[in-house]
PASELUM-984148 format. One record per residue (C-alpha): residue in three letters; x, y, z. Coordinates in nm, 3 decimals, padded with zeros to 5 digits. Layout:
N
SITE   residu        xx        yy        zz
SITE      ALA         X         Y         Z
...
END
This chain:
374
SITE   residu        xx        yy        zz
SITE      UNK    06.432    12.865    13.190
SITE      UNK    06.475    13.210    13.029
SITE      UNK    06.785    13.268    13.216
SITE      UNK    06.939    12.961    13.095
SITE      UNK    06.846    13.020    12.739
SITE      UNK    07.009    13.365    12.730
SITE      UNK    07.320    13.205    12.844
SITE      UNK    07.281    12.931    12.557
SITE      UNK    07.244    13.256    12.320
SITE      UNK    07.550    13.423    12.457
SITE      UNK    07.760    13.105    12.411
SITE      UNK    07.648    13.073    12.067
SITE      UNK    07.705    13.406    11.969
SITE      UNK    08.061    13.395    12.129
SITE      UNK    08.116    13.075    11.920
SITE      UNK    07.998    13.243    11.605
SITE      UNK    08.248    13.536    11.665
SITE      UNK    08.524    13.311    11.720
SITE      UNK    08.684    13.288    11.364
SITE      UNK    08.919    13.029    11.468
SITE      UNK    08.708    12.784    11.686
SITE      UNK    08.398    12.790    11.447
SITE      UNK    08.576    12.600    11.160
SITE      UNK    08.712    12.362    11.402
SITE      UNK    08.372    12.266    11.538
SITE      UNK    08.196    12.243    11.196
SITE      UNK    08.459    12.156    10.941
SITE      UNK    08.730    11.955    11.144
SITE      UNK    08.494    11.661    11.208
SITE      UNK    08.428    11.620    10.843
SITE      UNK    08.760    11.650    10.738
SITE      UNK    08.880    11.403    10.997
SITE      UNK    08.612    11.137    10.902
SITE      UNK    08.730    11.166    10.559
SITE      UNK    09.095    11.130    10.627
SITE      UNK    09.030    10.834    10.896
SITE      UNK    08.768    10.669    10.693
SITE      UNK    09.019    10.601    10.419
SITE      UNK    09.337    10.569    10.622
SITE      UNK    09.193    10.315    10.898
SITE      UNK    09.164    10.010    10.703
SITE      UNK    09.297    09.663    10.806
SITE      UNK    09.215    09.505    10.461
SITE      UNK    09.547    09.377    10.357
SITE      UNK    09.598    09.371    09.983
SITE      UNK    09.889    09.403    09.738
SITE      UNK    10.171    09.281    09.976
SITE      UNK    10.499    09.356    09.815
SITE      UNK    10.677    09.018    09.772
SITE      UNK    11.032    08.953    09.636
SITE      UNK    11.070    08.642    09.435
SITE      UNK    11.364    08.397    09.411
SITE      UNK    11.294    08.114    09.176
SITE      UNK    11.604    07.903    09.171
SITE      UNK    11.449    07.618    08.991
SITE      UNK    11.295    07.814    08.685
SITE      UNK    11.080    07.531    08.598
SITE      UNK    10.717    07.527    08.469
SITE      UNK    10.612    07.405    08.801
SITE      UNK    10.803    07.714    08.977
SITE      UNK    10.631    07.945    08.726
SITE      UNK    10.282    07.791    08.814
SITE      UNK    10.311    07.851    09.199
SITE      UNK    10.459    08.216    09.127
SITE      UNK    10.177    08.272    08.894
SITE      UNK    09.914    08.162    09.171
SITE      UNK    10.067    08.386    09.420
SITE      UNK    10.061    08.687    09.193
SITE      UNK    09.712    08.595    09.060
SITE      UNK    09.564    08.565    09.402
SITE      UNK    09.540    08.965    09.415
SITE      UNK    09.696    08.969    09.771
SITE      UNK    10.049    08.996    09.646
SITE      UNK    10.239    09.219    09.416
SITE      UNK    10.575    09.143    09.281
SITE      UNK    10.814    09.425    09.395
SITE      UNK    11.135    09.274    09.315
SITE      UNK    11.289    08.959    09.171
SITE      UNK    11.633    08.816    09.332
SITE      UNK    11.860    08.580    09.221
SITE      UNK    11.931    08.438    09.581
SITE      UNK    11.805    08.438    09.939
SITE      UNK    12.063    08.656    10.048
SITE      UNK    11.958    08.932    09.803
SITE      UNK    11.598    08.877    09.908
SITE      UNK    11.704    08.938    10.263
SITE      UNK    11.845    09.261    10.159
SITE      UNK    11.534    09.384    10.007
SITE      UNK    11.356    09.285    10.318
SITE      UNK    11.597    09.472    10.549
SITE      UNK    11.539    09.792    10.321
SITE      UNK    11.169    09.775    10.332
SITE      UNK    11.122    09.720    09.964
SITE      UNK    10.956    09.398    10.027
SITE      UNK    10.732    09.236    10.308
SITE      UNK    10.760    08.872    10.187
SITE      UNK    11.036    08.697    10.028
SITE      UNK    10.928    08.366    09.830
SITE      UNK    11.219    08.117    09.769
SITE      UNK    11.146    07.824    09.542
SITE      UNK    11.441    07.583    09.560
SITE      UNK    11.637    07.409    09.302
SITE      UNK    11.488    07.081    09.192
SITE      UNK    11.133    07.183    09.298
SITE      UNK    10.990    07.042    08.996
SITE      UNK    11.197    06.718    08.996
SITE      UNK    11.091    06.655    09.327
SITE      UNK    10.710    06.695    09.250
SITE      UNK    10.759    06.453    08.958
SITE      UNK    10.938    06.196    09.176
SITE      UNK    10.670    06.205    09.453
SITE      UNK    10.921    06.342    09.698
SITE      UNK    10.825    06.590    09.949
SITE      UNK    10.944    06.942    09.885
SITE      UNK    10.905    07.288    10.042
SITE      UNK    10.890    07.653    09.945
SITE      UNK    11.033    07.894    10.198
SITE      UNK    10.868    08.227    10.275
SITE      UNK    11.070    08.500    10.448
SITE      UNK    10.821    08.746    10.625
SITE      UNK    10.913    09.095    10.758
SITE      UNK    10.783    09.038    11.114
SITE      UNK    10.810    09.414    11.232
SITE      UNK    10.473    09.442    11.088
SITE      UNK    10.316    09.147    11.278
SITE      UNK    09.938    09.175    11.147
SITE      UNK    10.060    09.210    10.784
SITE      UNK    10.303    08.906    10.828
SITE      UNK    10.044    08.680    10.992
SITE      UNK    09.798    08.766    10.706
SITE      UNK    10.069    08.712    10.444
SITE      UNK    10.144    08.349    10.594
SITE      UNK    09.776    08.276    10.589
SITE      UNK    09.739    08.379    10.224
SITE      UNK    10.047    08.178    10.126
SITE      UNK    09.912    07.853    10.323
SITE      UNK    09.574    07.878    10.132
SITE      UNK    09.752    07.941    09.781
SITE      UNK    09.998    07.633    09.857
SITE      UNK    09.695    07.418    09.988
SITE      UNK    09.494    07.482    09.672
SITE      UNK    09.809    07.411    09.441
SITE      UNK    09.853    07.076    09.636
SITE      UNK    09.482    06.991    09.575
SITE      UNK    09.498    07.057    09.203
SITE      UNK    09.824    06.829    09.171
SITE      UNK    09.661    06.539    09.373
SITE      UNK    09.363    06.566    09.130
SITE      UNK    09.577    06.580    08.839
SITE      UNK    09.787    06.257    08.941
SITE      UNK    09.470    06.063    09.002
SITE      UNK    09.314    06.146    08.682
SITE      UNK    09.642    06.051    08.499
SITE      UNK    09.646    05.705    08.691
SITE      UNK    09.332    05.581    08.533
SITE      UNK    09.182    05.432    08.830
SITE      UNK    08.861    05.644    08.797
SITE      UNK    08.905    05.722    09.174
SITE      UNK    08.811    06.086    09.290
SITE      UNK    08.881    06.209    09.635
SITE      UNK    08.604    06.320    09.858
SITE      UNK    08.656    06.703    09.910
SITE      UNK    08.473    06.882    10.203
SITE      UNK    08.429    07.244    10.117
SITE      UNK    08.322    07.525    10.353
SITE      UNK    08.066    07.767    10.217
SITE      UNK    08.076    08.100    10.391
SITE      UNK    07.794    08.336    10.436
SITE      UNK    07.883    08.670    10.634
SITE      UNK    07.593    08.844    10.779
SITE      UNK    07.571    09.233    10.821
SITE      UNK    07.902    09.287    10.641
SITE      UNK    07.897    09.036    10.342
SITE      UNK    08.216    09.218    10.177
SITE      UNK    08.398    09.175    10.527
SITE      UNK    08.517    09.546    10.477
SITE      UNK    08.709    09.669    10.760
SITE      UNK    08.597    10.034    10.673
SITE      UNK    08.247    09.932    10.748
SITE      UNK    08.367    09.813    11.089
SITE      UNK    08.561    10.139    11.158
SITE      UNK    08.323    10.411    11.036
SITE      UNK    08.103    10.372    11.313
SITE      UNK    08.380    10.368    11.550
SITE      UNK    08.522    10.689    11.405
SITE      UNK    08.183    10.852    11.445
SITE      UNK    08.191    10.787    11.808
SITE      UNK    08.549    10.878    11.835
SITE      UNK    08.491    11.232    11.663
SITE      UNK    08.167    11.299    11.881
SITE      UNK    08.376    11.218    12.190
SITE      UNK    08.689    11.459    12.101
SITE      UNK    08.452    11.761    11.984
SITE      UNK    08.240    11.753    12.298
SITE      UNK    08.484    11.677    12.551
SITE      UNK    08.736    11.929    12.422
SITE      UNK    08.474    12.210    12.375
SITE      UNK    08.334    12.169    12.711
SITE      UNK    08.654    12.135    12.905
SITE      UNK    08.822    12.441    12.730
SITE      UNK    08.510    12.672    12.738
SITE      UNK    08.462    12.663    13.124
SITE      UNK    08.828    12.689    13.199
SITE      UNK    08.848    12.978    12.957
SITE      UNK    08.612    13.160    13.144
SITE      UNK    08.825    13.132    13.460
SITE      UNK    09.135    13.215    13.249
SITE      UNK    08.999    13.542    13.114
SITE      UNK    08.835    13.628    13.419
SITE      UNK    08.479    13.632    13.291
SITE      UNK    08.346    13.367    13.536
SITE      UNK    08.341    13.626    13.807
SITE      UNK    08.082    13.820    13.595
SITE      UNK    07.870    13.515    13.552
SITE      UNK    07.881    13.451    13.915
SITE      UNK    07.749    13.785    14.010
SITE      UNK    07.455    13.742    13.767
SITE      UNK    07.122    13.613    13.872
SITE      UNK    07.223    13.279    13.756
SITE      UNK    07.276    12.991    14.004
SITE      UNK    07.573    12.758    13.963
SITE      UNK    07.343    12.473    13.844
SITE      UNK    07.198    12.714    13.587
SITE      UNK    07.531    12.823    13.460
SITE      UNK    07.647    12.464    13.400
SITE      UNK    07.321    12.380    13.243
SITE      UNK    07.339    12.664    12.994
SITE      UNK    07.696    12.572    12.924
SITE      UNK    07.641    12.205    12.862
SITE      UNK    07.303    12.297    12.664
SITE      UNK    07.513    12.527    12.441
SITE      UNK    07.756    12.254    12.346
SITE      UNK    07.498    11.989    12.332
SITE      UNK    07.350    12.176    12.043
SITE      UNK    07.695    12.219    11.892
SITE      UNK    07.751    11.834    11.935
SITE      UNK    07.417    11.762    11.770
SITE      UNK    07.509    11.959    11.469
SITE      UNK    07.818    11.738    11.433
SITE      UNK    07.640    11.421    11.469
SITE      UNK    07.405    11.516    11.185
SITE      UNK    07.716    11.647    10.960
SITE      UNK    07.905    11.330    11.035
SITE      UNK    07.587    11.111    10.968
SITE      UNK    07.554    11.287    10.643
SITE      UNK    07.908    11.213    10.529
SITE      UNK    07.897    10.855    10.634
SITE      UNK    07.565    10.818    10.432
SITE      UNK    07.608    11.005    10.115
SITE      UNK    07.998    11.002    10.075
SITE      UNK    08.107    10.630    10.224
SITE      UNK    07.741    10.500    10.136
SITE      UNK    07.703    10.330    10.474
SITE      UNK    07.338    10.351    10.565
SITE      UNK    07.170    10.356    10.903
SITE      UNK    06.973    10.026    10.898
SITE      UNK    06.842    10.086    11.242
SITE      UNK    06.574    10.329    11.363
SITE      UNK    06.675    10.676    11.328
SITE      UNK    06.501    10.801    11.648
SITE      UNK    06.653    10.503    11.847
SITE      UNK    06.989    10.634    11.705
SITE      UNK    06.913    10.988    11.806
SITE      UNK    06.823    10.891    12.171
SITE      UNK    07.114    10.678    12.244
SITE      UNK    07.343    10.954    12.108
SITE      UNK    07.180    11.211    12.331
SITE      UNK    07.291    10.970    12.631
SITE      UNK    07.627    10.939    12.490
SITE      UNK    07.680    11.324    12.452
SITE      UNK    07.543    11.354    12.817
SITE      UNK    07.846    11.154    12.914
SITE      UNK    08.106    11.318    12.707
SITE      UNK    07.985    11.671    12.805
SITE      UNK    07.993    11.550    13.160
SITE      UNK    08.355    11.412    13.108
SITE      UNK    08.432    11.759    12.984
SITE      UNK    08.299    11.932    13.270
SITE      UNK    08.453    11.723    13.516
SITE      UNK    08.805    11.809    13.351
SITE      UNK    08.726    12.160    13.369
SITE      UNK    08.683    12.128    13.744
SITE      UNK    09.027    11.975    13.781
SITE      UNK    09.221    12.217    13.581
SITE      UNK    09.295    12.587    13.594
SITE      UNK    09.433    12.699    13.246
SITE      UNK    09.328    12.588    12.880
SITE      UNK    09.660    12.417    12.835
SITE      UNK    09.593    12.203    13.147
SITE      UNK    09.257    12.134    13.024
SITE      UNK    09.368    12.024    12.675
SITE      UNK    09.642    11.773    12.816
SITE      UNK    09.407    11.636    13.077
SITE      UNK    09.149    11.563    12.811
SITE      UNK    09.403    11.366    12.590
SITE      UNK    09.510    11.177    12.914
SITE      UNK    09.154    11.066    12.972
SITE      UNK    09.072    11.021    12.598
SITE      UNK    09.354    10.806    12.482
SITE      UNK    09.288    10.505    12.717
SITE      UNK    08.907    10.529    12.648
SITE      UNK    08.988    10.502    12.265
SITE      UNK    09.227    10.211    12.306
SITE      UNK    09.025    10.032    12.562
SITE      UNK    08.682    10.071    12.410
SITE      UNK    08.722    09.797    12.142
SITE      UNK    08.768    10.076    11.867
SITE      UNK    09.062    09.883    11.731
SITE      UNK    09.126    09.581    11.980
SITE      UNK    08.848    09.356    12.094
SITE      UNK    08.762    09.392    12.455
SITE      UNK    08.752    09.002    12.471
SITE      UNK    09.134    08.985    12.396
SITE      UNK    09.234    09.215    12.677
SITE      UNK    09.333    09.084    13.034
SITE      UNK    09.041    09.038    13.291
SITE      UNK    09.138    09.361    13.481
SITE      UNK    09.128    09.587    13.166
SITE      UNK    08.808    09.427    13.054
SITE      UNK    08.636    09.523    13.384
SITE      UNK    08.804    09.870    13.342
SITE      UNK    08.626    09.905    13.018
SITE      UNK    08.284    09.898    13.201
SITE      UNK    08.356    10.269    13.297
SITE      UNK    08.403    10.384    12.935
SITE      UNK    08.097    10.532    12.757
SITE      UNK    08.265    10.498    12.421
SITE      UNK    08.266    10.127    12.458
SITE      UNK    07.889    10.112    12.485
SITE      UNK    07.844    10.364    12.209
SITE      UNK    08.033    10.158    11.965
SITE      UNK    07.828    09.862    12.029
SITE      UNK    07.499    10.063    11.964
SITE      UNK    07.665    10.251    11.648
SITE      UNK    07.776    09.893    11.498
SITE      UNK    07.447    09.757    11.573
SITE      UNK    07.244    10.013    11.415
SITE      UNK    07.468    10.074    11.118
SITE      UNK    07.546    09.703    11.032
SITE      UNK    07.294    09.492    11.205
SITE      UNK    06.993    09.727    11.201
SITE      UNK    06.890    09.590    11.561
SITE      UNK    06.620    09.754    11.775
SITE      UNK    06.572    09.868    12.144
SITE      UNK    06.583    09.496    12.279
SITE      UNK    06.930    09.439    12.154
SITE      UNK    07.079    09.768    12.281
SITE      UNK    06.874    09.821    12.602
SITE      UNK    07.170    09.714    12.824
SITE      UNK    07.408    09.961    12.646
SITE      UNK    07.152    10.254    12.666
SITE      UNK    07.097    10.175    13.037
SITE      UNK    07.476    10.177    13.110
SITE      UNK    07.520    10.504    12.907
SITE      UNK    07.239    10.651    13.140
SITE      UNK    07.393    10.552    13.463
SITE      UNK    07.750    10.677    13.375
SITE      UNK    07.592    11.003    13.247
SITE      UNK    07.415    11.058    13.579
SITE      UNK    07.748    10.969    13.759
SITE      UNK    07.969    11.189    13.566
SITE      UNK    07.728    11.484    13.560
SITE      UNK    07.647    11.481    13.944
SITE      UNK    08.014    11.457    14.023
SITE      UNK    08.089    11.742    13.782
SITE      UNK    07.841    11.964    13.914
SITE      UNK    07.922    11.898    14.297
SITE      UNK    08.295    11.969    14.194
SITE      UNK    08.183    12.300    14.031
SITE      UNK    07.993    12.415    14.299
SITE      UNK    08.266    12.367    14.549
SITE      UNK    08.501    12.573    14.323
SITE      UNK    08.244    12.851    14.298
SITE      UNK    08.235    12.862    14.681
END
């Protein structure tokens, strides 16, 4: 164990003396968390809309006021025709065009069916879908108000029976996408830092010719690997505490679950990412190859882990593929601990899968590393 600790000390001294790498290890995760924490946000607000009011009546102004006062739309332009509104959509000045036809108020007074046209920029499909849903809710509320006003004016004293849905959101009452994404960014940053550091550090020994010096020392191959992994495990642990501090003190997202359970499962997750980095180092020869191979592995892991797209919406084949991705299980763990405050019973399956994947990755990596040393 003393030989391994001596190697760990050597690695940490080497890291401290590298003036370019140390800021990347310590400062980069904090900056990335601050940037991604604000940038990755699916809450759609202030959608730019171009208004075309061809009726210019009291009813048309009430509709436009309802759209503006909803808080979801912002008037970017006002146009005199549908063609002019189309030009604003083509130029990107607006995402939605709202056209109120002539005779809109007259049709309402006469009891005839009328329609409001919504022109939506479909290039951003998510924003377009949400905008359509918002407009349907607004028009539905306006229709209900008209019905109630007509029944009151009729003097019959009849009131329609209205069924309302009362919503209560558990774990994330404000339905903030930032609270959903912050735990995911946490797992993403830990993966990127540990995988890249491990893959680059081991390959760099071969690249600069110092691995032969390690081989002739009394250290066995397994001890060399253990010392390397332990060094970057400590670095990853420091990053975990730094990221956790930023999430708690800056973004005000507390860890509702047990801290020691969080630490234990994070250790299992880091054993996976360190093992993956070690495996990459065994199939590459230069730092450039290690970096490109790391991105080759990490990009599918990010996209298939459920970080952005739900696993349940993927084709069946890719759902089975995600079972081999450690980030998938760690995201469930982080969201469960940060948002729900669940315990070990709820996260036992994810912890077990992380343990199994960690054993497979590290045993595979160590076996390949031994063959390369021979």
